[in-house]
Each structure stands twice: as structure tokens, then as C-alpha cells.
C-alpha positions in Angstrom: 12.9 147.8 67.2 12.8 144.1 67.1 9.8 141.8 67.4 8.9 140.1 70.7 11.5 141.7 72.9 10.3 145.2 72.2 6.7 144.2 72.9 7.9 142.8 76.3 9.8 146.0 77.1 7.0 148.3 76.2 4.7 146.6 78.7 7.3 145.9 81.4 6.7 142.2 80.9 2.9 142.4 80.9 2.4 141.0 77.4 -0.8 139.9 75.9 -0.4 139.0 72.3 -4.1 138.5 71.4 -5.9 135.4 70.4 -4.8 133.5 67.3 -6.9 130.9 65.5 -6.1 127.5 66.8 -4.4 125.0 64.5 -6.6 122.1 63.5 -5.0 118.6 63.8 -3.5 117.3 60.7 -2.8 113.8 59.4 0.7 113.0 58.2 0.9 112.2 54.5 3.3 109.4 53.6 6.1 110.0 51.1 5.3 106.6 49.6 1.8 107.8 48.7 3.2 110.9 47.0 5.7 108.8 45.0 3.1 106.3 43.9 0.9 109.1 42.7 3.6 110.4 40.4 3.0 107.6 38.0 1.0 109.6 35.5 0.9 109.7 31.7 3.5 111.9 30.0 2.2 115.4 29.4 3.4 118.2 27.0 4.2 121.8 27.6 2.7 124.0 25.1 5.1 125.9 22.9 8.1 123.5 23.1 9.5 121.1 20.6 8.7 117.4 20.9 12.2 116.7 22.4 11.7 119.3 25.1 8.1 118.6 25.8 8.8 115.4 27.7 9.8 115.9 31.4 10.5 112.2 31.9 8.1 109.5 32.9 7.5 111.1 36.3 5.3 113.7 34.6 4.7 117.4 35.3 1.2 116.5 36.5 2.7 114.2 39.1 3.8 117.1 41.2 0.2 118.0 42.0 0.3 115.8 45.1 2.5 118.4 46.7 -0.6 120.6 46.8 -2.1 118.0 49.1 1.0 118.0 51.3 0.9 121.7 51.4 -2.7 121.7 52.6 -1.8 119.8 55.7 0.6 122.5 56.9 -0.8 125.5 55.2 -1.6 127.2 58.5 1.9 127.3 59.8 3.3 128.2 56.4 0.9 131.1 56.2 2.2 132.3 59.6 5.8 132.2 58.4 4.9 134.3 55.3 2.7 136.8 57.0 3.8 137.1 60.7 4.8 140.7 61.2 5.9 143.0 64.0 2.9 145.3 63.4 0.5 142.3 63.6 2.0 141.4 67.0 1.8 144.9 68.4 -1.9 145.2 67.3 -2.7 142.1 69.5 -1.6 143.8 72.7 -4.7 144.3 74.9 -3.4 144.7 78.4 -1.6 147.5 80.2 1.1 147.5 82.9 -1.5 146.9 85.7 -2.9 143.8 84.1 -2.9 140.5 86.0 -1.4 137.4 84.6 -2.6 134.1 86.0 0.2 131.8 87.2 0.3 128.7 85.1 2.8 126.9 87.4 3.9 127.2 91.0 6.8 129.5 91.6 8.8 126.8 93.4 8.4 124.5 90.4 9.6 127.3 88.1 12.6 128.0 90.3 13.6 124.3 90.3 13.3 124.0 86.5 15.3 127.2 85.9 18.0 126.0 88.2 18.2 122.8 86.2 18.4 124.8 83.0 21.2 127.0 84.5 23.3 123.9 85.2 23.4 122.9 81.5 23.7 126.2 79.7 26.3 129.0 79.6 23.6 131.6 80.0 22.8 132.9 83.4 19.3 131.5 84.0 18.2 133.1 87.2 14.7 133.3 88.7 13.2 136.7 89.0 9.5 137.9 89.1 9.9 139.6 85.7 11.0 136.4 84.0 8.2 134.5 85.8 5.6 137.0 84.5 6.9 136.7 80.9 6.7 132.9 81.1 3.2 132.9 82.6 2.0 135.4 80.1 3.0 133.2 77.1 1.7 130.0 78.7 -1.6 131.5 79.7 -2.3 133.8 76.7 -0.4 132.5 73.8 -0.4 128.7 73.8 -1.5 128.7 70.1 1.3 131.0 69.1 3.8 128.8 71.0 2.5 125.6 69.3 3.0 127.3 65.9 6.6 128.2 66.9 7.2 124.6 68.0 5.9 123.5 64.6 7.9 126.0 62.6 11.1 125.3 64.6 11.2 121.7 63.2 12.1 123.2 59.9 14.4 126.0 61.0 16.2 124.6 64.1 18.2 121.9 62.3 19.8 124.5 60.0 20.4 126.8 63.0 22.0 124.1 65.1 24.4 123.1 62.3 25.7 126.7 61.9 25.8 127.3 65.6 27.9 124.1 66.1 30.2 125.2 63.3 31.0 128.4 65.1 31.1 126.8 68.6 28.1 128.9 69.8 25.7 127.4 72.4 22.9 125.7 70.6 20.3 127.4 72.8 21.0 130.6 70.8 18.5 129.2 68.2 15.7 130.5 70.5 16.9 134.1 69.7 15.3 133.8 66.2 11.9 133.4 67.8 12.4 136.6 69.8 13.8 138.4 66.7 11.3 137.4 64.0 8.8 134.8 65.2 10.7 132.5 62.8 9.6 134.4 59.8 12.4 134.9 57.2 10.4 137.6 55.5 9.8 139.6 58.7 10.7 143.3 58.4 10.5 145.8 61.3 9.3 149.3 60.8 12.9 150.6 60.8 14.0 148.0 58.1 15.6 145.2 60.1 14.9 142.1 58.0 14.9 138.3 58.1 15.0 135.6 60.8 17.9 137.4 62.6 16.7 141.0 61.9 19.7 142.5 60.2 19.8 146.2 59.4 21.3 146.8 55.9 24.8 148.1 57.0 25.2 145.3 59.6 24.1 142.7 57.0 26.7 144.0 54.5 29.3 144.0 57.2 28.8 140.3 57.7 28.5 139.4 54.0 24.8 139.6 53.2 24.1 141.2 49.8 21.0 143.1 48.9 19.9 144.0 45.3 16.7 144.5 43.4 16.2 140.7 43.0 17.7 139.2 46.2 17.8 140.1 49.9 20.3 137.6 51.5 19.1 138.8 54.9 16.0 136.7 54.2 18.1 133.6 53.3 17.8 131.3 56.3 21.2 129.7 55.9 23.2 132.7 54.9 21.6 135.0 57.5 22.2 132.3 60.2 25.8 132.1 59.3 26.1 135.9 59.4 24.3 136.0 62.8 26.8 133.4 64.1 29.7 135.6 63.0 28.2 138.6 64.7 27.4 136.8 67.9 30.9 135.2 67.9 32.5 138.7 67.6 30.3 140.1 70.4 31.2 137.2 72.7 34.9 137.7 71.9 34.4 141.3 73.0 32.5 140.7 76.2 33.4 137.1 77.1 29.8 136.6 78.2 26.8 135.2 76.3 24.2 137.3 78.2 26.1 140.5 77.3 26.5 139.3 73.7 22.8 138.9 73.5 22.3 142.4 74.9 24.8 143.8 72.5 23.1 142.0 69.5 20.0 144.0 70.4 21.3 147.5 71.4 24.8 147.5 70.1 28.2 147.1 71.9 28.3 150.8 72.8 25.2 150.7 74.9 26.5 147.6 76.8 29.8 149.3 77.5 28.1 152.4 78.7 25.9 150.3 81.0 29.0 148.7 82.5 30.5 152.1 83.2 27.3 153.5 84.7 26.9 150.5 86.9 30.3 151.0 88.4 32.0 148.3 86.4 29.6 145.4 86.9 29.5 142.8 84.1 26.6 140.5 85.2 23.6 141.1 82.9 21.1 141.1 85.8 23.1 143.9 87.5 23.2 145.9 84.3 19.6 145.7 83.3 18.7 149.0 84.9 21.4 150.8 83.0 20.5 149.4 79.5 17.9 150.8 77.1 14.4 149.8 78.1 13.8 147.5 75.1 17.1 145.7 75.9 16.1 145.2 79.5 13.3 142.9 78.2 15.3 141.2 75.5 17.3 138.6 77.5 14.2 137.7 79.7 12.3 137.1 76.4 15.0 134.9 75.2 15.2 132.9 78.5 11.4 132.6 78.5 11.5 131.0 75.0 14.3 128.7 76.2 12.3 127.5 79.2 9.1 127.0 77.3 10.8 125.0 74.5 12.7 122.9 77.0 9.6 122.1 79.1 7.0 122.1 76.3 5.9 118.6 77.1 5.3 119.5 80.7 2.9 122.2 79.5 1.1 120.1 77.0 2.6 121.9 74.0 2.9 119.6 70.9 4.1 120.6 67.5 2.3 119.5 64.3 4.0 117.1 61.9 5.6 118.8 58.9 4.7 117.6 55.5 8.2 118.6 54.2 10.9 118.8 56.9 14.2 120.6 56.2 16.1 117.3 55.7 13.7 116.4 52.9 14.7 119.4 50.8 17.6 120.0 48.6 19.2 123.0 46.7 20.0 123.3 43.0 22.4 125.8 41.4 20.4 127.9 39.0 22.2 128.4 35.6 19.7 130.6 33.8 17.3 133.4 35.0 14.0 131.8 35.9 10.8 132.9 37.6 8.7 131.2 40.2 5.7 131.0 37.9 7.8 129.2 35.3 9.1 126.8 38.0 5.5 126.2 39.1 4.4 125.5 35.5 7.0 122.7 35.0 6.9 121.2 38.5 3.4 122.0 39.7 4.8 123.1 43.1 2.8 126.1 44.2 4.4 129.6 44.3 3.5 129.8 48.0 5.7 126.7 48.6 8.4 128.1 46.4 8.3 131.4 48.4 8.5 129.6 51.7 11.5 127.4 50.6 13.2 130.4 48.9 12.3 133.6 50.8 15.4 135.6 49.7 14.0 136.2 46.2 12.1 139.5 46.5 10.4 139.5 43.1 9.9 135.7 42.8 12.7 135.7 40.2 16.0 133.9 40.5 18.7 135.8 38.6 22.0 134.7 37.2 24.8 137.1 37.9 28.5 136.8 37.1 30.5 135.9 40.3 27.4 135.0 42.3 25.7 131.6 42.9 22.0 131.6 43.4 20.1 128.5 44.4 16.6 127.0 44.3 15.4 124.9 47.3 12.9 122.2 46.5 11.6 119.0 48.1 14.1 116.2 47.2 11.6 114.4 45.0 11.2 117.5 42.8 14.9 118.5 42.8 15.9 115.2 41.3 13.5 115.5 38.4 14.5 119.2 37.9 18.1 118.3 37.5 17.3 115.4 35.2 15.3 117.7 32.9 16.9 121.1 33.4 17.7 121.7 29.7 14.0 121.3 28.8 13.0 123.5 31.8 15.4 126.2 30.9 14.3 126.1 27.3 10.7 126.6 28.5 11.7 129.5 30.7 13.7 131.2 28.0 10.7 130.9 25.6 8.3 132.3 28.2 10.6 135.3 29.0 10.9 136.0 25.2 7.1 136.3 25.0 7.0 139.1 27.7 5.8 142.5 26.5 8.3 144.2 28.8 11.7 142.8 29.9 12.3 141.8 33.4 13.8 144.5 35.7 17.5 144.9 35.6 19.4 143.8 38.6 20.6 146.8 40.6 23.3 146.4 43.3 23.2 148.5 46.4 26.3 150.5 47.0 28.1 150.1 50.4 28.2 153.9 50.8 27.3 157.2 49.1 28.3 160.8 49.9 25.3 163.1 50.0 25.7 166.9 49.6 23.2 168.9 51.7 21.0 171.2 49.7 18.9 174.2 50.6 15.7 173.0 52.3 17.2 169.7 53.3 16.6 168.3 56.8 17.5 164.9 58.4 14.0 163.5 58.2 13.8 164.3 54.5 17.2 162.7 53.7 16.4 159.7 55.9 13.1 159.1 54.1 14.8 159.5 50.7 17.3 156.6 51.4 15.0 154.5 53.6 17.2 154.9 56.8 16.8 156.2 60.3 17.7 159.7 61.4 19.8 158.3 64.3 21.7 156.2 61.8 22.7 159.2 59.7 23.8 161.0 62.9 25.8 157.9 64.0 27.4 157.5 60.6 28.5 161.1 60.6 29.3 161.7 64.3 26.5 164.3 64.6 25.3 165.4 68.0 22.4 167.6 66.8 20.0 167.6 63.9 21.4 170.8 62.4 22.6 170.8 58.8 24.6 173.3 56.7 24.1 173.7 53.0 27.1 172.0 51.2 27.7 169.7 54.1 28.8 166.2 53.1 27.0 163.2 54.7 27.9 159.5 54.5 24.8 157.4 53.8 24.4 153.6 53.6 21.2 153.5 51.6 18.6 150.8 52.3 16.4 151.4 49.2 17.5 148.9 46.5 19.5 150.5 43.6 19.0 154.1 44.6 22.6 155.0 44.4 23.1 153.2 41.1 20.1 154.4 39.0 18.8 157.9 39.6 15.1 158.1 38.9 13.9 160.7 36.5 11.4 163.2 37.8 7.9 162.2 36.7 6.0 164.5 34.5 2.9 166.0 36.2 -0.1 163.8 35.7 -2.6 164.8 33.0 -5.9 164.4 34.9 -7.9 164.8 31.6 -6.3 161.6 30.3 -5.7 159.8 33.6 -7.0 156.3 34.1 -8.3 155.2 37.6 -6.9 151.8 38.5 -8.5 149.9 41.5 -5.9 147.8 43.3 -6.8 144.1 43.4 -5.7 141.3 45.8 -2.1 140.3 45.0 -1.3 143.6 43.1 2.0 145.3 43.6 3.4 148.5 42.2 5.6 146.4 39.9 2.7 144.2 38.5 0.5 147.4 38.0 3.4 149.2 36.1 3.6 146.2 33.8 0.0 146.7 32.8 0.6 150.2 31.5 3.2 150.6 28.7 5.8 153.3 29.6 4.8 153.6 33.2 7.3 153.0 36.0 6.9 152.3 39.7 8.2 155.8 40.5 5.6 157.3 38.1 2.8 155.7 40.1 4.3 156.8 43.4 4.7 160.4 42.2 1.3 160.6 40.5 -0.5 159.4 43.6 1.8 161.0 46.2 2.7 157.8 48.0 6.1 156.8 49.4 5.4 153.2 50.5 5.2 150.3 48.2 2.5 148.7 50.2 -1.0 148.6 48.6 -4.4 147.7 49.9 -7.1 146.0 47.8 -9.6 148.6 46.7 -7.1 151.5 46.7 -7.6 153.8 43.7 -4.6 154.9 41.7 -4.3 157.6 39.0 -2.3 156.4 36.0 -1.5 159.0 33.4 -2.2 158.2 29.8 -4.0 155.4 28.1 -5.4 152.1 29.2 -3.6 148.8 30.2 
């Protein structure tokens, strides 16, 4: 399942994505004002020597003005962090018989689609289904579209650069809206992750690494390059960009089967009836986004001005393990901004690993001062890490493949849940036609859960209810942060003691912790 296209398919193009809060108008903050405000007295960082306390005459406190800049675009930043497939599906309020008001005359739409068709390699043909999708978005989701227009100012420049490098039509950038609503942290219920929604095996196939610290599927540049490689390979197979899109969604096998079932037809619109239902809505969703973005002005859709566009950011090679809270302490750039600019770091920690290069993206003004004072910053980070009661988690690499031996009592659902994969994936990896298993049977598994195949978790001891502590989950808590509050307690302990499999917590949830107080 993907994001917008599956919503469209489920409703046969009768989408209603619910009302979103409208974005208030923002005033642009000038870079000159930020630079002028950086002239502050030199401050000291507690715990460092005099030589390392000074972070040059542009002081640490000077970065506080980025908080103001962040306030101007906090709404769209929040959307990028929190937009989620489940949130979109919850907003559906109409059924297949719902009526969508036409926003523009059919003749006008036909004329505009014909103009689009002349300048793109995609087959942009008018049909009532596509018209319904376009009218649904324009009439029901103008606020959502404006947020996408705003967010696209940051992401589209990097998309276009990679698409051009691989000689892929620049219009393919609209696919990321259909896939993830331009949210690099987006994760579908089956585990597809990032702007381009890569499943774990496909991501590894195209060079995206996943470990306990980093998920490169969430890295905008690396994931975009991987998507370009994948799309290029699909186009080489089918020699048609519409079919490449369909294959990106459902897999090349489904497209090949649709061609056979249709009697050898290769035009997407002639194949739609033979493709999986969700894929039948996928290309229309993509074309709807293309039309809306190309004719945004005609529909009164205007993006908001970004405080920090993509071209005003820069990347730094990190030479020593450092955490986001340490970076915030020495730059005064909020963790929320750091998370937005650096979405691939799962634990807000940038590791240093032999043979790998990890980077930190910052606004250019901040990156220059970071480089000029990196020795002092790394000294501060090292001192802070040394103070920790517990060491930071060890980096665990995901193996490409493991071999699992079926045991008595095993069934596909149990094994799939154990490794965080889908039943149909296990069947596909092992050429299985049924769900039947035999004791001793060997299965090939590409695990999605970080580090599972590297570090086998020990079975937790039964919880001693007499000595158990009840912990009430607070806003911002995670299993990791809670485990750090109780010496000797691991994340797996907490899961086992409370019979939970997911890592998602809700404020107010009560957890039993065996032994002692935090």
C-alpha cells in the first residue's frame, strides 16, 4: 500500500481527504536581519576549557534567530514530520456514490490536458475518472495542495537535479507527492518508507542501507537517486513511462501479466482493467498532481515563502559521533529543524562507521560556523557522551538475508511478525503457492526489523508484579528513552513485560517495569 494512490483506488476516484487547518499567511524574514542579529557577546559552554569555550565572535546565542525563522514555516514543517498514511485514510468521509462538484468546465480541462500531453512523454488523456480525481482535490483539498506546493519548493530542486542526471522526465517529481505526501519520514503500514516509499529489500537492491541508527530510505537525496535507478530500470524494461509508473507501484510482474491478459496491449489506459485495483488509480493520481501543479496559478493556489530553501542549506561530513541535542546546544538550532533537515537519523544520533560517510545538513550560516569550530564542538560532544549513565546503543547492521528453519507451531503470520515483513513477501521470496509449512523447512527471509539477524535478544524473565513499577508514558517518550530511565532494562524487556509488539506509545499509557525505580 502506498499513500494517495491507494486512497484513490479504494474509492474509485471518489476521494475526500477531510478538512485540514488552513495555513496562516507568513511574512518573509530577511537573511540580513538574521546575520545582523548574530552579533552577540561571546558565551561559554559549561564544562569546557577556556580554549574550547569560545565558538568565535558569532556566538552560540546568535543562532537563536533561527527559532524565529522556524516559526514562520512551522506549519508546513510539522506536516512533513507528521503526515502519515493512516492520517490520510482517516480523513476519508465519502463513499463511491458521493458527488464531487466540478471546479472547472470539462472542455477547459480537456484543452489543458491536451497541452500537457504535447510537452510530456506521459500519455495525458482525458477520461471521467481523471476529471473526478482533479475536481476532488481542487474542491476538497485546496489547503493540502497549498502545503504540497510549499513543501515542493524545498524538495523539487533536489529531485530535478537527480532526475536530470538520469535522463528521466522532470515531471516524475510529482510521483513523490503520490507516494508520501512529500514526507521523508512517511511509513506505510507494510513498512514502505521515505519520500519514494521503498520496501527494505528493494531499498537494499538499489543501495539504501538500514541499521539501528540510519535509514537511508529516509534520506531525500540518496532515496531520490535510488528511485531514479529503479525507474530507469523499469523504463528500460517496458520502454514506456506510464508502464514504468505502474510497475513502480505493483511490480514488473503484474504489468507483464496485464499485458498478456489484455491480448498484448501496451497502452496503460488499455491495461488499467487488468492491473491490480490500487495500481489502476496510481497513474491517474500522478497525472492529477501534474495537472494541478502545472495549473496552480489558474486555480488560485499559491505556496508560502520558505524561511530556509534547499539552496540555502549545506552538508558537513561528520567526523565523530554526535547527537542532535548536542548540536542544538552548540548551535541553538532546534531539534525539530535538525530532524527536518536530517530525516535519515532514526535516533537523532549521527554515528561514525568505518567505510561509511554520514553528513549533517544545516542552514549555510550555521554550517560555516560549525566547520570553523568543529574541534570545540566535538570536544563538547565527547564530554557530554562521557557523562551518560548508559552508553549509546551499538550500531547494528541489517543482514541482506537470513535462513530460517521452521519449528513446531510456526505459521507464516508468526514468522512475518517476528521479522517485520509481509506474508506475501515470504511466499514470494520462497516461491510458495500456499501458506502450508513443514517442520524443518528452510525459508529465506529479508528482515525489516533493525539488527534482528545480528543480535539475538535474550528471553525476558517473567515480571515480578510484587516489585513492578508502573510508568505512565509522557509526551515525547519512546521505548528507548524509557529504558534509559531504568538501569538494566532493555526495550525488549518492556515489550515482553507489557505484551506489546509495536514501538508506538501513546501519552497516558501505563507500563509495568520490573524491579526498582528510575
